[in-house]
C-alpha positions as CSV (number, residue, x, y, z in Angstrom):
1,M,-82.0,-108.3,-140.1
2,L,-83.3,-105.0,-140.4
3,F,-84.6,-105.1,-144.0
4,D,-86.2,-108.3,-142.8
5,R,-88.2,-106.4,-140.2
6,V,-89.6,-103.9,-142.8
7,L,-90.5,-106.7,-145.2
8,S,-92.3,-108.4,-142.5
9,R,-94.5,-105.1,-141.7
10,M,-95.1,-103.9,-145.2
11,I,-95.9,-107.1,-147.0
12,R,-99.8,-107.4,-146.4
13,R,-101.0,-108.7,-149.7
14,G,-99.5,-111.4,-151.8
15,T,-96.6,-113.6,-151.2
16,L,-93.0,-112.5,-151.7
17,T,-90.0,-114.8,-151.6
18,V,-86.6,-112.8,-151.1
19,R,-83.3,-114.7,-151.2
20,F,-80.6,-112.5,-149.5
21,P,-77.1,-111.7,-149.9
22,T,-76.1,-114.6,-147.3
23,G,-78.5,-117.2,-149.2
24,T,-80.7,-117.0,-146.9
25,T,-84.4,-117.3,-148.2
26,R,-87.8,-115.9,-146.2
27,I,-91.3,-115.9,-147.4
28,Y,-93.4,-113.2,-146.4
29,R,-97.1,-113.9,-146.8
30,G,-100.2,-111.4,-146.4
31,T,-103.6,-112.0,-147.7
32,D,-104.5,-113.0,-151.2
33,G,-102.6,-111.3,-154.0
34,P,-99.7,-111.8,-156.4
35,T,-97.0,-113.8,-156.0
36,A,-93.1,-112.9,-156.9
37,G,-89.6,-113.5,-156.1
38,L,-86.8,-110.7,-155.3
39,E,-83.2,-111.7,-155.1
40,L,-80.8,-109.2,-153.3
41,R,-77.3,-109.9,-154.5
42,T,-75.2,-107.3,-152.3
43,P,-75.2,-106.4,-149.2
44,R,-75.4,-102.9,-150.4
45,A,-78.4,-103.1,-152.2
46,E,-79.9,-104.1,-149.0
47,R,-78.7,-101.2,-146.9
48,R,-79.6,-98.8,-149.4
49,L,-83.2,-100.1,-149.7
50,L,-83.8,-99.0,-145.9
51,T,-82.7,-95.4,-146.4
52,N,-83.7,-94.2,-149.8
53,P,-85.8,-97.2,-151.8
54,G,-87.4,-95.0,-154.4
55,L,-83.8,-94.4,-155.7
56,A,-82.1,-97.2,-154.8
57,F,-84.6,-99.9,-155.6
58,G,-84.2,-98.9,-159.6
59,E,-80.6,-98.3,-159.2
60,G,-79.9,-101.8,-157.8
61,Y,-82.1,-103.3,-160.7
62,M,-79.8,-101.5,-163.5
63,D,-76.5,-102.6,-161.9
64,G,-77.8,-106.4,-161.3
65,E,-77.8,-106.3,-157.5
66,I,-81.6,-106.8,-157.6
67,A,-83.2,-109.0,-159.8
68,P,-86.2,-111.0,-159.9
69,L,-86.3,-114.5,-158.9
70,P,-86.6,-117.6,-161.5
71,G,-90.2,-117.8,-162.1
72,S,-90.7,-114.4,-161.7
73,S,-90.5,-111.1,-164.0
74,L,-89.5,-107.3,-162.9
75,F,-93.5,-106.7,-163.5
76,D,-94.6,-109.4,-161.2
77,M,-91.7,-108.3,-158.6
78,M,-92.8,-104.7,-158.8
79,D,-96.4,-105.1,-158.9
80,L,-96.6,-106.9,-155.5
81,L,-94.2,-104.2,-154.1
82,V,-96.3,-101.4,-155.5
83,I,-99.3,-102.9,-153.9
84,N,-97.8,-103.1,-150.8
85,W,-95.9,-99.9,-150.9
86,M,-99.4,-97.8,-151.4
87,E,-101.0,-99.8,-148.7
88,Q,-98.3,-100.0,-145.9
89,G,-95.8,-97.4,-147.1
90,H,-92.1,-97.8,-146.0
91,V,-90.5,-95.9,-143.0
92,G,-87.6,-94.7,-145.0
93,E,-89.6,-93.7,-148.2
94,R,-91.8,-91.4,-145.9
95,V,-88.8,-89.7,-144.8
96,M,-87.2,-89.1,-148.1
97,E,-90.6,-87.8,-149.4
98,K,-90.8,-85.0,-147.1
99,V,-87.3,-84.0,-148.2
100,R,-88.2,-84.2,-151.8
101,W,-91.3,-82.0,-151.0
102,L,-88.9,-79.2,-149.7
103,R,-86.6,-79.4,-152.5
104,R,-89.5,-79.3,-155.3
105,H,-89.2,-76.0,-156.0
106,V,-85.7,-76.1,-156.8
107,D,-86.0,-79.4,-158.7
108,Q,-88.6,-78.1,-161.1
109,L,-86.8,-74.6,-161.9
110,N,-86.7,-74.9,-165.6
111,P,-85.9,-71.4,-167.1
112,A,-85.1,-72.1,-170.9
113,S,-81.3,-73.2,-170.5
114,R,-82.2,-75.6,-168.1
115,A,-85.2,-76.9,-170.1
116,R,-83.0,-77.3,-173.0
117,R,-80.7,-79.8,-171.1
118,N,-83.6,-81.8,-169.5
119,V,-85.4,-82.3,-172.9
120,A,-82.1,-83.3,-174.5
121,H,-81.3,-86.0,-171.6
122,H,-84.4,-87.9,-172.6
123,Y,-85.6,-87.1,-176.2
124,D,-82.2,-86.6,-178.1
125,L,-81.7,-90.3,-177.6
126,N,-80.7,-92.2,-180.6
127,G,-83.8,-92.0,-182.7
128,R,-84.1,-96.0,-183.9
129,L,-84.7,-96.6,-180.1
130,Y,-88.0,-95.0,-180.2
131,A,-89.3,-96.8,-183.3
132,L,-88.4,-99.9,-181.4
133,F,-91.2,-99.7,-179.3
134,L,-93.8,-96.9,-180.2
135,D,-96.2,-97.0,-182.8
136,R,-95.6,-96.0,-186.3
137,D,-96.6,-92.4,-186.0
138,R,-94.2,-92.2,-183.0
139,Q,-96.5,-91.0,-180.5
140,Y,-95.0,-90.8,-177.4
141,S,-97.9,-89.6,-174.8
142,C,-101.0,-91.7,-173.6
143,A,-103.4,-93.3,-176.7
144,Y,-106.8,-93.5,-176.2
145,F,-108.6,-97.3,-175.9
146,P,-112.5,-96.7,-176.1
147,T,-113.3,-100.3,-175.7
148,G,-109.6,-101.3,-174.4
149,N,-109.4,-103.9,-177.2
150,E,-107.7,-101.4,-180.1
151,T,-104.2,-102.0,-181.3
152,L,-101.6,-99.2,-180.2
153,E,-101.6,-98.0,-183.9
154,E,-105.6,-97.7,-183.4
155,A,-105.4,-95.9,-180.4
156,Q,-102.9,-93.6,-181.2
157,L,-104.9,-92.6,-184.2
158,L,-108.1,-92.4,-182.0
159,K,-106.0,-90.0,-179.5
160,K,-105.3,-87.5,-182.2
161,R,-108.7,-87.6,-183.3
162,H,-110.0,-87.1,-179.9
163,I,-107.9,-84.4,-179.4
164,A,-108.5,-82.7,-182.8
165,A,-112.0,-83.0,-182.2
166,K,-111.7,-80.7,-178.7
167,L,-109.8,-78.3,-180.6
168,R,-112.8,-77.7,-183.1
169,L,-111.1,-77.5,-186.4
170,D,-114.4,-76.3,-187.7
171,R,-112.7,-74.7,-190.9
172,P,-109.8,-75.0,-192.9
173,D,-106.4,-73.0,-192.8
174,L,-106.8,-72.2,-189.0
175,H,-103.4,-71.9,-187.7
176,V,-102.2,-74.3,-185.0
177,L,-99.3,-73.9,-182.5
178,D,-98.3,-77.3,-181.4
179,I,-96.2,-76.8,-178.2
180,G,-93.9,-79.7,-177.7
181,C,-94.6,-81.4,-181.1
182,G,-92.9,-84.3,-180.6
183,W,-91.4,-86.2,-184.2
184,G,-94.3,-84.0,-185.5
185,G,-97.3,-86.7,-185.8
186,M,-99.9,-84.6,-184.3
187,A,-99.1,-81.6,-186.6
188,L,-99.2,-83.6,-189.2
189,H,-102.4,-85.5,-188.8
190,L,-103.9,-81.8,-188.3
191,A,-102.6,-80.5,-191.4
192,R,-103.5,-83.7,-193.4
193,E,-107.2,-84.6,-192.1
194,H,-108.2,-80.9,-191.2
195,G,-106.4,-78.6,-193.4
196,A,-104.6,-76.7,-190.5
197,R,-101.6,-74.7,-190.8
198,V,-99.4,-75.8,-187.9
199,T,-96.1,-74.7,-186.3
200,G,-94.8,-77.2,-184.0
201,I,-92.0,-76.1,-181.3
202,T,-89.6,-78.4,-179.6
203,L,-86.6,-78.3,-177.6
204,S,-85.2,-81.7,-178.9
205,T,-83.0,-81.2,-181.9
206,E,-83.2,-84.9,-182.6
207,Q,-87.0,-84.4,-182.7
208,L,-86.7,-81.4,-185.0
209,E,-84.7,-83.2,-187.8
210,V,-86.9,-85.9,-188.0
211,A,-90.1,-84.1,-187.9
212,R,-89.1,-81.7,-190.7
213,S,-87.8,-84.6,-192.5
214,R,-91.4,-86.2,-192.4
215,A,-93.6,-83.1,-193.1
216,E,-90.9,-82.7,-196.7
217,E,-91.9,-86.6,-197.1
218,A,-95.6,-86.5,-196.5
219,G,-95.9,-83.2,-199.1
220,L,-96.8,-81.0,-195.9
221,S,-94.1,-78.7,-195.6
222,G,-96.1,-75.6,-197.1
223,R,-98.2,-76.3,-194.2
224,V,-96.7,-77.4,-191.4
225,T,-93.4,-76.0,-190.1
226,F,-91.2,-76.9,-187.3
227,E,-88.9,-74.7,-185.0
228,L,-86.8,-75.3,-182.2
229,M,-87.9,-72.6,-179.6
230,D,-89.1,-72.5,-176.1
231,Y,-92.9,-72.1,-175.7
232,R,-91.8,-68.5,-173.6
233,D,-90.5,-67.0,-177.0
234,W,-93.7,-67.7,-178.9
235,K,-95.3,-64.3,-180.1
236,Q,-97.5,-64.3,-182.7
237,P,-101.3,-64.7,-182.6
238,V,-102.7,-68.3,-183.5
239,D,-106.2,-69.8,-183.7
240,R,-105.6,-72.7,-181.9
241,I,-103.2,-74.2,-179.3
242,V,-102.4,-77.7,-178.6
243,S,-99.8,-79.4,-176.2
244,V,-99.4,-83.1,-175.8
245,G,-97.1,-84.6,-173.0
246,M,-95.1,-81.3,-172.7
247,F,-96.9,-79.4,-169.4
248,E,-95.0,-82.3,-167.4
249,H,-91.5,-80.8,-168.1
250,V,-92.9,-77.0,-167.3
251,G,-92.4,-77.1,-163.8
252,I,-94.7,-75.8,-160.9
253,D,-93.3,-72.1,-160.4
254,H,-93.8,-71.6,-164.2
255,Y,-97.4,-72.7,-164.6
256,R,-98.8,-68.9,-164.8
257,A,-96.1,-68.1,-167.1
258,F,-97.2,-70.8,-169.4
259,F,-100.9,-70.1,-169.2
260,R,-100.2,-66.2,-169.5
261,T,-98.4,-67.2,-172.8
262,L,-101.3,-69.3,-174.1
263,R,-103.9,-66.5,-173.6
264,G,-101.2,-64.1,-175.0
265,A,-101.1,-66.1,-178.3
266,L,-104.4,-67.2,-178.6
267,K,-107.0,-65.0,-180.9
268,E,-110.0,-63.9,-179.5
269,D,-112.1,-66.9,-180.7
270,G,-109.2,-69.1,-180.2
271,V,-109.3,-72.7,-178.5
272,A,-106.4,-74.7,-176.6
273,L,-106.1,-78.1,-175.7
274,I,-103.5,-79.3,-173.1
275,H,-103.0,-82.9,-172.2
276,A,-100.8,-84.1,-169.6
277,I,-100.1,-86.3,-166.9
278,G,-101.5,-85.9,-163.4
279,R,-102.1,-87.3,-159.9
280,S,-105.4,-88.0,-158.7
281,D,-104.3,-87.7,-154.8
282,G,-102.9,-84.1,-154.8
283,P,-99.9,-82.3,-155.0
284,G,-96.8,-84.5,-154.5
285,S,-93.0,-85.2,-155.7
286,T,-91.4,-86.6,-158.6
287,N,-89.8,-89.9,-157.9
288,P,-86.3,-89.7,-157.4
289,W,-85.1,-92.5,-159.6
290,I,-87.2,-91.0,-162.8
291,A,-85.7,-87.4,-161.9
292,K,-82.5,-88.8,-162.2
293,Y,-82.3,-91.1,-164.9
294,I,-85.5,-90.4,-167.1
295,F,-87.3,-87.0,-166.7
296,P,-84.9,-84.4,-164.9
297,G,-87.1,-81.3,-163.8
298,G,-90.2,-83.3,-164.8
299,Y,-93.6,-83.1,-162.6
300,S,-97.1,-85.0,-162.9
301,P,-99.1,-82.1,-161.2
302,A,-102.6,-82.5,-159.4
303,L,-105.0,-80.6,-161.3
304,S,-105.3,-78.6,-157.6
305,E,-101.9,-77.0,-158.7
306,V,-103.1,-76.3,-162.3
307,L,-106.4,-74.8,-162.1
308,P,-105.2,-71.9,-159.9
309,A,-102.6,-70.8,-162.7
310,V,-105.7,-71.0,-165.3
311,E,-107.8,-69.2,-163.3
312,K,-105.1,-66.2,-162.5
313,S,-104.5,-66.3,-166.5
314,G,-108.1,-64.8,-167.7
315,L,-108.5,-68.3,-169.5
316,W,-111.8,-70.4,-169.6
317,A,-111.7,-74.0,-168.6
318,T,-114.3,-75.0,-171.0
319,D,-113.8,-78.8,-170.7
320,I,-111.8,-81.1,-168.4
321,E,-111.6,-84.8,-169.3
322,I,-109.6,-87.5,-167.0
323,L,-108.0,-90.6,-168.5
324,R,-107.6,-93.1,-166.2
325,L,-106.1,-96.6,-167.4
326,H,-105.4,-95.6,-170.9
327,Y,-101.7,-94.8,-170.2
328,A,-101.4,-98.0,-168.4
329,Q,-102.7,-100.0,-171.4
330,T,-100.4,-97.6,-173.9
331,L,-97.3,-98.3,-171.4
332,A,-98.2,-102.3,-171.6
333,H,-98.1,-102.3,-175.4
334,W,-94.6,-100.4,-175.2
335,R,-93.2,-102.6,-172.5
336,R,-94.1,-105.6,-174.9
337,R,-92.6,-104.1,-178.0
338,F,-89.7,-103.1,-175.9
339,A,-89.1,-106.8,-175.0
340,A,-89.4,-108.0,-178.4
341,N,-86.6,-106.0,-179.6
342,R,-84.4,-106.0,-176.5
343,D,-81.5,-107.2,-178.7
344,A,-81.6,-104.5,-181.3
345,I,-82.1,-101.8,-178.2
346,Q,-79.0,-103.5,-176.5
347,S,-76.9,-103.0,-179.7
348,L,-77.4,-99.2,-179.7
349,Y,-76.6,-99.0,-176.3
350,D,-75.8,-101.4,-173.5
351,E,-77.3,-103.8,-171.1
352,R,-77.6,-101.5,-168.1
353,F,-79.5,-99.1,-170.5
354,C,-82.1,-101.8,-171.2
355,R,-82.6,-102.6,-167.5
356,M,-83.1,-98.7,-167.2
357,F,-85.8,-98.6,-169.8
358,E,-87.3,-101.5,-168.5
359,F,-87.5,-100.3,-165.1
360,Y,-89.1,-97.0,-166.3
361,L,-91.9,-98.8,-168.4
362,V,-92.9,-101.4,-165.7
363,G,-92.6,-98.4,-163.0
364,S,-94.6,-96.0,-165.2
365,E,-97.3,-98.6,-166.1
366,L,-97.8,-99.4,-162.4
367,A,-98.1,-95.8,-161.1
368,F,-101.1,-95.4,-163.4
369,R,-102.7,-98.7,-162.1
370,H,-101.9,-98.8,-158.4
371,M,-100.4,-95.3,-157.8
372,G,-102.9,-92.4,-158.7
373,H,-101.6,-91.5,-161.9
374,M,-104.0,-90.7,-164.6
375,N,-103.9,-88.2,-167.4
376,W,-106.1,-84.8,-167.9
377,Q,-107.1,-82.5,-170.8
378,I,-108.2,-79.1,-170.3
379,Q,-109.9,-77.3,-173.1
380,L,-109.4,-73.5,-172.7
381,T,-110.7,-70.5,-174.5
382,R,-110.5,-66.5,-173.8
383,K,-114.3,-66.2,-174.5
384,V,-117.2,-67.7,-172.7
385,D,-119.2,-68.2,-175.8
386,T,-116.4,-69.4,-178.2
387,L,-117.6,-73.1,-178.2
388,P,-121.2,-75.0,-178.2
389,L,-122.9,-75.0,-175.3
390,T,-123.0,-79.0,-175.1
391,R,-119.9,-81.6,-175.8
392,D,-122.0,-83.1,-178.7
393,Y,-119.8,-81.7,-181.1
394,M,-116.6,-83.3,-180.0
395,R,-118.2,-86.6,-180.8
396,E,-119.6,-85.5,-184.2
397,A,-116.4,-84.6,-184.9
398,E,-114.6,-87.6,-184.1
399,L,-117.3,-89.4,-186.0
400,K,-116.8,-87.2,-189.2
401,T,-113.1,-87.9,-189.3
402,A,-113.5,-91.3,-188.9
403,A,-115.6,-91.8,-192.0
404,Q,-113.7,-89.6,-194.1
405,Q,-110.2,-91.2,-193.3
406,T,-109.5,-94.3,-195.3
407,K,-105.8,-94.8,-194.6
408,P,-104.9,-95.1,-191.0
409,V,-101.4,-94.8,-189.9
410,A,-100.9,-98.3,-189.2
411,Q,-101.4,-99.4,-192.8
412,G,-100.2,-96.0,-194.6
413,S,-97.4,-94.4,-195.5
414,S,-97.9,-90.8,-194.7
415,A,-96.6,-91.0,-191.4
416,G,-93.1,-90.7,-192.8
417,L,-91.6,-93.5,-190.3
418,R,-90.7,-97.1,-191.3
419,P,-90.7,-99.7,-188.2
420,Q,-87.5,-101.2,-187.5
421,A,-86.6,-104.4,-186.6
């Protein structure tokens, strides 16, 4: 069996037990490492894993053609395979990676009309889905874990404080543009805790409706507004710009336009903070399964692809921070909450959808644990002297906000959302 030979070469760490469609069971042993079991239920799944495993493995799991053996979980199975994949590789995947590299400018072409369709694919799903596995503020991006022991609600609140500190909201009524505002949690936080006036823009009609409702319920509709708008259409000057988890949808050929838009919108003493997923090992391409089923047109860039566009825009990169395992911990929380509410989620969609989302959450977590993914935050200004000479003001602002805030999101009702069973 050809696939047997592939696995014999690939498994160098841990022990993998595989049951083939014929009923034959083989054990592949490497050095010390994790243990897992995998069942290939159809010859088709076995064939497809030879030529395009990056797509076929996820589709095989969704269709029930690939499954963990009893005693193993999806996480166990994928953890072992990813570790060995990164160390040994797969000849079929190396070929497909070269093909994806040649196509990546086409795959990431995101004019406004295509960007809208791409956003709708993932973010215009039933809103109750996200309430069943995110925190109560519906922060659908990397949380911030200073100690690693925080709850999800605590870590997401700390993320908002961390970003607000980098924006240096040192006086009330600063106008903040929130690009890719999601369900409005960041915008509401900046208005409520820092007295900012915030305009959030999104391409998701589902998120727009929820965000507007939340602002009204929180009594902040006079300070926070939300619009269905592409970032390229923004023309007004603002004091601050924040964008969390949106840059991954911009597309590599649009980076210069994105940062030119930021520079054009920022006032002379303005500050911007961009938070996004990146990769530590240089430019690459998006996993084909993720591109097809989760984030069409999406890509997590290396900083070496982003900074040239920043430099050409005329903006100053005044601070860069790398968050390494913070998103892995965030995804672990989401994965556990998804599992706890799986029956409710299946009632919204179906079993295949649940398998798709489980595969997405597990695969994304492992990308941060083993595959070089991380988050980066870039602070930007137009002028070299806009901000203090050291980063001390950031920590001071976080401590001041923590002392003043007496009702965190996990305990209060100001988020405008309720957990759903």
